[in-house]
MARPASE-991190 format. One line per field, with one value per residue (C-alpha): residue in three letters; chain; x, y, z. Coordinates in Angstrom, 3 decimals, m for minus. Layout:
BEGIN
residu = c(ALA  ...);
chaine = c(A  ...);
xx = c(X  ...);
yy = c(Y  ...);
zz = c(Z  ...);
//
This chain:
BEGIN
residu = c(MET  SER  ALA  PRO  PRO  ARG  ARG  ARG  LEU  GLY  PRO  VAL  ALA  ALA  VAL  ALA  LEU  VAL  VAL  GLY  ASN  ILE  ILE  GLY  ALA  GLY  ILE  PHE  MET  LEU  PRO  ALA  SER  LEU  ALA  PRO  TYR  GLY  TRP  ASN  ALA  VAL  LEU  ALA  TRP  LEU  VAL  THR  LEU  VAL  GLY  SER  LEU  CYS  LEU  ALA  TRP  VAL  PHE  ALA  GLN  LEU  ALA  ALA  GLN  ARG  LYS  ASP  GLY  SER  GLY  THR  HIS  GLY  ILE  VAL  ALA  ASP  ALA  PHE  GLY  GLU  THR  VAL  ALA  PHE  LEU  THR  SER  TRP  GLY  TYR  LEU  ILE  SER  VAL  LEU  ALA  ALA  ASN  ALA  ALA  MET  ALA  VAL  THR  GLY  ILE  ASN  TYR  LEU  GLN  ARG  LEU  VAL  PRO  ALA  ILE  GLY  ALA  GLN  PRO  TYR  GLY  PRO  GLN  ALA  THR  ALA  LEU  LEU  LEU  VAL  ALA  LEU  LEU  ALA  TRP  GLY  ASN  VAL  ARG  ALA  LEU  ALA  GLY  GLY  VAL  GLN  LEU  VAL  SER  THR  VAL  ILE  LYS  VAL  SER  PRO  PHE  VAL  ILE  VAL  ILE  GLY  LEU  ALA  VAL  TRP  SER  LEU  GLY  THR  GLN  GLY  GLY  ALA  ALA  LEU  THR  PRO  VAL  ASP  ALA  VAL  PRO  ILE  GLU  ALA  GLY  ALA  VAL  PHE  ALA  ALA  ILE  GLY  VAL  THR  MET  TYR  ALA  LEU  LEU  GLY  LEU  GLU  ALA  ALA  ALA  VAL  PRO  ALA  ASP  ALA  ILE  ASP  ASP  PRO  ALA  ARG  ASN  VAL  PRO  ARG  ALA  THR  MET  ILE  GLY  THR  ALA  ILE  ALA  GLY  VAL  VAL  THR  LEU  LEU  SER  SER  SER  ALA  VAL  ALA  LEU  MET  MET  PRO  GLN  ALA  THR  LEU  ALA  ALA  SER  THR  ALA  PRO  ILE  ALA  ASP  PHE  VAL  GLY  ARG  LEU  VAL  GLY  ASP  GLY  ALA  GLY  ALA  PHE  VAL  ALA  VAL  CYS  ALA  VAL  VAL  SER  CYS  PHE  GLY  ALA  ILE  ASN  GLY  TRP  LEU  LEU  VAL  THR  GLY  GLU  LEU  GLN  ALA  ALA  MET  GLY  ARG  ALA  GLY  SER  LEU  PRO  ARG  TRP  SER  THR  ARG  THR  ASN  ALA  ARG  GLY  LEU  PRO  VAL  THR  ALA  LEU  TRP  VAL  GLY  ALA  ALA  VAL  THR  GLY  VAL  PHE  VAL  LEU  LEU  ALA  MET  SER  ARG  GLY  GLY  VAL  LYS  ALA  PHE  GLU  PHE  LEU  ALA  LEU  VAL  ALA  THR  VAL  SER  ALA  LEU  PHE  LEU  TYR  VAL  VAL  VAL  THR  LEU  ALA  ALA  LEU  ARG  SER  ALA  ARG  ASP  GLY  ARG  LEU  VAL  ALA  PRO  ALA  ALA  LEU  TRP  VAL  ALA  ILE  ILE  GLY  GLY  LEU  VAL  PHE  ALA  ALA  VAL  THR  ILE  TRP  GLY  CYS  GLY  LEU  GLU  ALA  LEU  THR  TRP  SER  VAL  GLY  LEU  LEU  ALA  LEU  GLY  TRP  PRO  LEU  ARG  ARG  TRP  ALA  ARG  LEU  GLU  SER  ALA  ARG  GLY  THR  PRO  GLY);
chaine = c(A  A  A  A  A  A  A  A  A  A  A  A  A  A  A  A  A  A  A  A  A  A  A  A  A  A  A  A  A  A  A  A  A  A  A  A  A  A  A  A  A  A  A  A  A  A  A  A  A  A  A  A  A  A  A  A  A  A  A  A  A  A  A  A  A  A  A  A  A  A  A  A  A  A  A  A  A  A  A  A  A  A  A  A  A  A  A  A  A  A  A  A  A  A  A  A  A  A  A  A  A  A  A  A  A  A  A  A  A  A  A  A  A  A  A  A  A  A  A  A  A  A  A  A  A  A  A  A  A  A  A  A  A  A  A  A  A  A  A  A  A  A  A  A  A  A  A  A  A  A  A  A  A  A  A  A  A  A  A  A  A  A  A  A  A  A  A  A  A  A  A  A  A  A  A  A  A  A  A  A  A  A  A  A  A  A  A  A  A  A  A  A  A  A  A  A  A  A  A  A  A  A  A  A  A  A  A  A  A  A  A  A  A  A  A  A  A  A  A  A  A  A  A  A  A  A  A  A  A  A  A  A  A  A  A  A  A  A  A  A  A  A  A  A  A  A  A  A  A  A  A  A  A  A  A  A  A  A  A  A  A  A  A  A  A  A  A  A  A  A  A  A  A  A  A  A  A  A  A  A  A  A  A  A  A  A  A  A  A  A  A  A  A  A  A  A  A  A  A  A  A  A  A  A  A  A  A  A  A  A  A  A  A  A  A  A  A  A  A  A  A  A  A  A  A  A  A  A  A  A  A  A  A  A  A  A  A  A  A  A  A  A  A  A  A  A  A  A  A  A  A  A  A  A  A  A  A  A  A  A  A  A  A  A  A  A  A  A  A  A  A  A  A  A  A  A  A  A  A  A  A  A  A  A  A  A  A  A  A  A  A  A  A  A  A  A  A  A  A  A  A  A  A  A  A  A  A  A  A  A  A  A  A  A  A  A  A  A  A  A  A  A  A  A  A  A  A  A  A  A  A  A  A  A  A  A);
xx = c(1.427  m2.000  m2.325  m3.045  m6.669  m7.547  m7.561  m10.930  m12.105  m14.030  m16.986  m14.904  m12.544  m15.548  m17.058  m13.629  m13.491  m16.756  m15.969  m12.384  m13.431  m16.061  m13.926  m11.212  m9.961  m13.274  m14.107  m10.848  m11.845  m15.646  m16.162  m14.488  m16.416  m19.778  m19.403  m20.893  m24.090  m24.874  m27.666  m28.400  m25.337  m26.776  m29.987  m27.902  m26.080  m29.353  m30.738  m27.457  m27.393  m30.968  m30.532  m27.223  m28.827  m31.608  m29.012  m27.054  m30.191  m30.721  m27.115  m27.439  m30.605  m29.239  m26.111  m28.176  m30.400  m27.760  m25.391  m23.109  m20.643  m20.649  m21.055  m22.764  m21.475  m23.332  m26.456  m26.646  m25.756  m28.627  m31.106  m30.148  m27.502  m23.773  m23.624  m25.328  m23.265  m20.119  m21.131  m21.992  m18.903  m16.614  m18.230  m17.606  m13.968  m13.699  m15.239  m12.799  m9.754  m10.808  m11.421  m8.071  m6.334  m8.176  m7.297  m3.651  m3.322  m4.889  m2.768  0.417  m0.609  m0.968  2.210  4.089  3.011  4.869  7.803  8.356  11.362  8.935  7.645  11.152  12.289  11.342  8.432  8.834  5.083  4.356  7.119  6.041  2.420  3.324  5.630  2.902  0.291  2.760  3.411  m0.350  m0.771  2.082  0.311  m2.879  m0.985  0.504  m2.992  m2.301  m5.273  m7.545  m5.044  m3.994  m7.630  m8.566  m5.570  m5.928  m9.689  m9.124  m6.490  m8.464  m11.649  m9.739  m9.629  m13.361  m14.154  m12.072  m13.938  m17.333  m16.158  m14.851  m18.078  m20.191  m17.962  m18.132  m21.910  m22.245  m20.105  m20.999  m24.417  m25.449  m22.514  m20.243  m21.944  m20.369  m22.879  m23.604  m24.108  m27.681  m28.014  m31.619  m32.634  m33.753  m33.935  m31.287  m28.686  m29.507  m29.218  m25.875  m24.544  m25.747  m23.466  m20.543  m21.673  m22.395  m18.760  m17.932  m20.181  m18.985  m17.960  m21.209  m21.030  m17.443  m18.364  m20.906  m18.751  m15.970  m18.385  m16.142  m13.412  m15.672  m15.993  m19.649  m20.843  m24.556  m24.242  m21.326  m21.852  m25.336  m24.119  m20.932  m22.822  m25.394  m23.197  m20.286  m22.506  m24.271  m20.998  m19.309  m22.393  m22.891  m19.222  m18.982  m22.258  m21.466  m17.808  m18.116  m21.248  m19.512  m16.525  m18.628  m20.943  m18.359  m15.604  m15.803  m16.504  m13.585  m11.221  m12.703  m12.419  m8.711  m8.034  m6.510  m6.875  m10.153  m10.243  m6.727  m7.514  m10.658  m8.852  m5.906  m8.146  m9.547  m6.606  m3.418  m1.145  0.411  m2.874  m2.431  0.438  m1.662  m4.523  m2.133  m0.858  m4.415  m5.242  m2.316  m3.350  m6.979  m6.258  m3.854  m5.801  m8.829  m6.793  m5.640  m9.234  m10.201  m7.372  m8.816  m12.212  m10.825  m8.835  m11.831  m14.150  m11.759  m11.432  m15.184  m15.555  m12.824  m14.533  m17.709  m15.863  m16.082  m12.378  m9.308  m8.334  m5.224  m7.649  m8.453  m4.900  m4.265  m1.219  m0.659  m2.927  m5.801  m5.619  m6.080  m2.510  m2.496  m5.762  m4.461  m1.320  m3.262  m5.590  m2.564  m0.969  m4.116  m4.523  m0.981  m1.879  m4.860  m2.668  m0.261  m3.113  m4.691  m1.413  m0.835  m4.116  m3.208  m5.274  m8.574  m10.461  m8.712  m9.795  m13.383  m13.614  m12.324  m14.692  m17.742  m16.693  m16.218  m19.615  m21.516  m19.678  m20.478  m24.124  m24.440  m23.779  m26.069  m28.950  m28.602  m28.212  m31.305  m33.193  m31.987  m33.408  m36.710  m36.884  m36.000  m38.616  m41.266  m40.422  m40.502  m36.781  m36.113  m38.164  m39.180  m40.901  m42.279  m38.979  m37.099  m39.616  m39.214  m35.410  m35.613  m37.794  m35.911  m32.585  m33.619  m34.996  m31.898  m29.524  m31.343  m31.165  m27.478  m26.600  m28.428  m26.553  m23.141  m23.689  m23.429  m19.638  m19.095  m21.869  m20.281  m16.834  m18.229  m20.048  m16.943  m14.780  m17.358  m16.735  m13.087  m14.023  m15.304  m11.897  m11.157  m14.514  m13.786  m10.379  m12.123  m14.610  m11.870  m10.072  m13.200  m13.794  m10.205  m10.096  m7.023  m5.867  m5.758);
yy = c(m21.262  m20.197  m17.746  m14.105  m13.075  m11.724  m7.940  m6.899  m3.565  m1.391  0.873  3.843  1.700  m0.122  3.176  4.175  0.851  1.601  5.244  4.400  1.588  3.737  6.820  5.387  6.349  6.942  10.247  11.769  11.038  11.120  14.874  14.719  11.529  12.968  16.501  15.607  14.455  17.921  17.940  14.283  13.469  15.263  13.266  10.100  10.939  11.374  8.102  6.333  7.687  6.646  3.242  2.636  3.515  1.013  m1.719  m0.598  m0.924  m4.465  m5.370  m3.635  m5.440  m8.834  m8.199  m7.023  m10.065  m12.613  m12.768  m15.596  m13.274  m15.466  m12.522  m12.380  m15.783  m17.531  m15.486  m16.444  m20.081  m20.416  m18.819  m20.370  m23.011  m23.229  m23.082  m19.665  m18.500  m19.455  m17.633  m14.412  m14.515  m15.286  m12.477  m10.134  m11.208  m10.383  m7.001  m6.163  m7.292  m5.232  m2.238  m2.704  m2.609  0.530  2.246  1.222  2.629  5.931  6.122  5.575  8.227  10.764  9.589  10.261  13.882  14.045  11.803  12.079  9.693  6.760  7.234  7.879  4.327  1.308  m0.429  1.966  2.528  m1.178  m2.032  0.759  m0.374  m3.968  m2.915  m0.781  m3.533  m5.980  m3.538  m3.177  m6.979  m7.216  m4.603  m6.649  m9.814  m7.883  m6.804  m3.124  m2.696  m0.918  1.805  2.332  2.570  5.149  7.423  7.133  7.874  11.140  12.175  11.189  13.020  16.301  17.483  16.915  18.899  21.683  21.341  21.528  24.533  26.301  25.603  27.001  30.071  30.655  30.284  32.570  35.356  35.004  33.376  31.689  33.261  30.662  27.944  27.319  27.321  23.710  22.842  22.029  18.392  17.265  15.563  12.092  8.634  7.104  9.690  9.353  5.554  5.733  8.142  5.818  3.124  5.429  6.953  3.573  2.633  5.516  3.996  0.420  m0.621  m0.074  m3.772  m3.500  m4.099  m6.795  m9.036  m9.530  m9.506  m11.822  m9.118  m6.583  m6.379  m6.997  m7.398  m7.426  m3.889  m2.326  m3.679  m2.065  1.242  1.262  0.338  3.093  5.830  5.077  4.898  8.172  10.029  8.765  9.303  12.919  13.739  12.221  13.761  17.294  17.385  15.770  17.836  21.030  20.392  19.227  22.274  24.950  24.216  24.671  21.438  21.912  22.208  19.166  17.131  17.830  17.277  14.117  15.489  17.444  17.759  19.149  21.564  22.794  23.565  25.028  27.478  28.904  28.542  28.314  25.837  24.622  23.001  20.543  18.788  18.507  16.961  14.566  13.404  12.893  10.966  8.588  8.038  7.584  5.020  2.849  3.354  1.894  m1.022  m1.665  m2.113  m4.192  m6.558  m7.257  m7.906  m10.323  m12.232  m12.686  m13.598  m16.220  m17.696  m17.851  m19.560  m21.997  m22.905  m23.494  m25.860  m23.580  m22.793  m25.002  m25.342  m23.161  m20.188  m20.937  m21.056  m18.411  m16.958  m16.547  m13.476  m15.450  m13.673  m15.620  m15.070  m17.227  m15.735  m12.174  m12.861  m14.589  m11.538  m9.228  m11.419  m11.506  m7.749  m7.393  m9.375  m7.100  m4.056  m5.275  m6.049  m2.593  m0.743  m2.640  m1.128  2.385  5.513  6.428  3.863  1.076  2.531  3.025  m0.475  m1.977  0.262  m0.972  m4.602  m4.081  m2.519  m5.242  m8.006  m6.363  m5.954  m9.731  m9.933  m6.986  m8.529  m12.035  m10.755  m8.606  m11.598  m13.611  m10.916  m11.044  m14.816  m14.715  m12.049  m14.021  m17.184  m15.333  m15.812  m12.097  m9.482  m7.107  m3.852  m1.665  0.252  m2.942  m3.995  m0.596  m0.987  m4.479  m3.407  m0.140  m1.950  m4.528  m1.899  0.246  m2.734  m3.675  m0.119  0.114  m3.142  m1.917  1.394  m0.364  m1.862  m5.225  m5.327  m5.026  m7.606  m10.061  m9.740  m10.160  m13.337  m14.701  m14.023  m15.726  m18.967  m18.931  m19.755  m23.221  m24.899  m23.700  m24.979  m28.297  m28.385  m27.752  m30.523  m33.002  m32.058  m32.676  m36.039  m37.167  m35.718  m33.607  m31.683  m27.874);
zz = c(29.906  28.712  25.839  26.833  26.444  23.037  22.706  21.369  19.979  22.374  21.488  20.337  18.299  16.772  15.609  14.258  12.417  10.604  9.863  8.868  6.595  4.891  4.442  2.239  m1.186  m2.886  m1.230  m2.495  m6.122  m6.195  m6.757  m10.185  m11.112  m10.008  m11.393  m14.844  m13.188  m11.788  m9.208  m10.085  m7.985  m4.946  m5.303  m5.684  m2.439  m0.579  m1.902  m1.100  2.455  3.166  1.535  3.388  6.697  5.969  5.325  8.386  10.540  9.308  10.182  13.546  14.561  13.515  15.577  18.551  18.627  17.716  20.672  19.693  17.797  14.691  12.302  8.956  7.759  10.618  10.008  6.360  7.055  9.535  7.145  3.781  4.400  4.115  0.266  0.115  3.115  1.254  m1.907  m0.111  2.147  m0.770  m2.774  0.133  0.235  m3.489  m2.798  m0.015  m2.014  m5.040  m2.814  m1.097  m4.469  m5.510  m2.234  m2.426  m5.921  m4.866  m1.746  m3.739  m6.292  m3.505  m1.844  m5.076  m4.818  m1.542  m2.483  m6.253  m6.032  m5.663  m9.187  m10.559  m9.748  m11.910  m10.164  m7.304  m6.833  m6.929  m4.450  m2.088  m2.187  m1.414  1.428  3.077  2.740  4.340  7.242  7.804  7.859  10.425  12.544  12.477  13.453  16.405  17.539  16.734  14.391  16.855  17.755  14.159  13.090  15.749  14.949  11.149  11.353  13.213  10.627  7.540  8.600  9.063  5.409  4.981  8.134  6.546  3.212  4.914  6.965  3.894  1.993  4.857  5.072  1.265  1.192  4.241  2.755  m0.954  m0.927  m4.150  m5.960  m4.304  m6.363  m9.758  m12.611  m13.532  m17.154  m17.940  m16.915  m16.757  m13.540  m14.530  m13.011  m15.260  m14.318  m10.589  m10.818  m12.595  m9.989  m7.195  m8.628  m7.878  m4.588  m3.014  m3.292  m0.960  1.748  1.499  4.987  6.853  7.829  9.089  12.733  12.016  9.806  12.389  15.347  17.312  17.233  19.029  22.781  23.861  20.247  21.140  22.469  20.577  17.027  16.514  17.963  15.937  12.783  12.942  14.434  12.081  8.954  9.850  10.504  7.352  5.229  6.268  5.873  2.409  1.222  2.360  1.354  m2.093  m2.937  m1.886  m4.107  m7.062  m6.883  m5.999  m8.520  m12.292  m14.030  m16.430  m13.429  m11.781  m14.974  m15.206  m11.505  m10.082  m6.526  m6.378  m2.573  m2.509  m5.394  m3.667  m0.412  m2.318  m4.199  m0.971  1.470  m0.607  m2.402  0.830  1.734  m1.074  0.719  3.894  1.985  0.278  3.666  4.822  1.617  2.177  5.780  4.717  2.047  4.044  7.247  5.517  4.161  7.740  8.828  5.779  6.430  9.873  8.277  5.700  8.286  10.596  7.726  6.374  9.845  10.251  6.879  7.846  11.097  9.132  6.773  3.738  3.465  4.123  7.783  7.422  7.514  11.188  12.491  15.163  16.881  20.622  20.590  19.152  15.775  12.504  11.435  8.283  7.019  7.632  5.598  2.791  2.617  2.374  m0.334  m2.488  m2.003  m3.320  m6.428  m7.061  m6.536  m9.253  m11.606  m10.980  m11.541  m14.799  m16.100  m14.988  m14.785  m13.202  m15.318  m13.437  m10.151  m11.275  m12.613  m9.359  m7.413  m9.352  m9.016  m5.271  m5.013  m6.827  m4.947  m1.593  m2.559  m2.904  0.812  1.656  m0.298  1.161  4.757  4.294  2.914  5.919  8.201  6.234  6.599  10.300  10.929  9.057  11.054  14.370  15.112  14.778  16.598  13.782  14.682  11.875  11.563  10.744  8.096  6.457  6.591  5.039  2.150  1.639  1.729  m0.887  m3.267  m2.854  m3.476  m6.676  m7.961  m7.158  m8.894  m12.001  m11.828  m11.649  m15.103  m16.781  m17.038  m13.267  m12.657  m15.086  m13.546  m10.041  m10.962  m12.647  m9.606  m7.421  m9.336  m8.340  m4.805  m5.625  m5.763  m2.235  m1.043  m2.657  m0.903  2.467  1.859  0.980  4.178  6.152  4.511  5.196  8.725  7.895  10.961  10.837);
//
């Protein structure tokens, strides 16, 4: 009996994948982190949105003109060879796994507000986080990822629509009085760059449809649309909602808040709104992890087919899904969750967020350079808009890496080196002809 045809994500689910992967845990915490930057944070958001759209346009055009569905790994391999493709793909895996851990920690923190008994048990938060990650991996293996992603995206966007609506209502009824006086923070390039290092984390995921292109129905058509539409929707939502909270709540209140979105809604609507936002935060965090698990599974499988990872990464189930790779991604995410929880506090989240950002930017830079090389060689049709996007994306990526700081860069480079033993394993398999 032949295997059933693989269930691929349609255009709506593909957009939901991008929006859902971008709107994860970061947006629930960013207002407090960005408040000390004052209006520098707003400028950072604008730069980040423009720079992210430049990068998204590069990914979209590559996907539109490359119709083989091989995703970013194949694009980089064709432009610079398998070694560079491995480094960027492995760095991207590190980024996703670090982001997954940060999102899981945030989701569990919000869940404990709803179910305090979780925190009352020894290792209760850790066990709950691992269980939820395992359930999401099972859902991916059962080809339920698209439906889960669509439902969770609708739920997670709800509180930010409310925030934006409340902000518009407050400004309409109170005018400038609705804005909280911001301590004198001079607008300067250094502060803007530092804030960009934080804001960019909230928009990681713009490549979510391009990386697992083989999982999207009609990728030449749907991947570009999902990439641009999803990035624009998520970017506008995060910019407006986080800026509203940061500029309309007292800085002292924000600094002491562990749930700034919930506190903002609660101040204007009532305490009961906090529970609703907490539910949305849990759904947002674990809904994003659901999508990222799909990305990691597909990317590992692509690397395995290219001979960069051991052949177990290419094993599929009856539905054509890379089952081993999905479970490995979930297991490594669990390890990062335990490491993150052992650090504790917001600093652990921020550290993982910066490491995730720098590691993802390796991929963004190399893919953009691949587009530049392909355009120069005539293999990629490059109108003026694409050239502007390429140049703008490279400048933006360089500024963001600088803003993330030396510590995050050092850790990212060190984690990249951990991929070499697996690459060596894959090469030995290839030399010996080991079956998958």
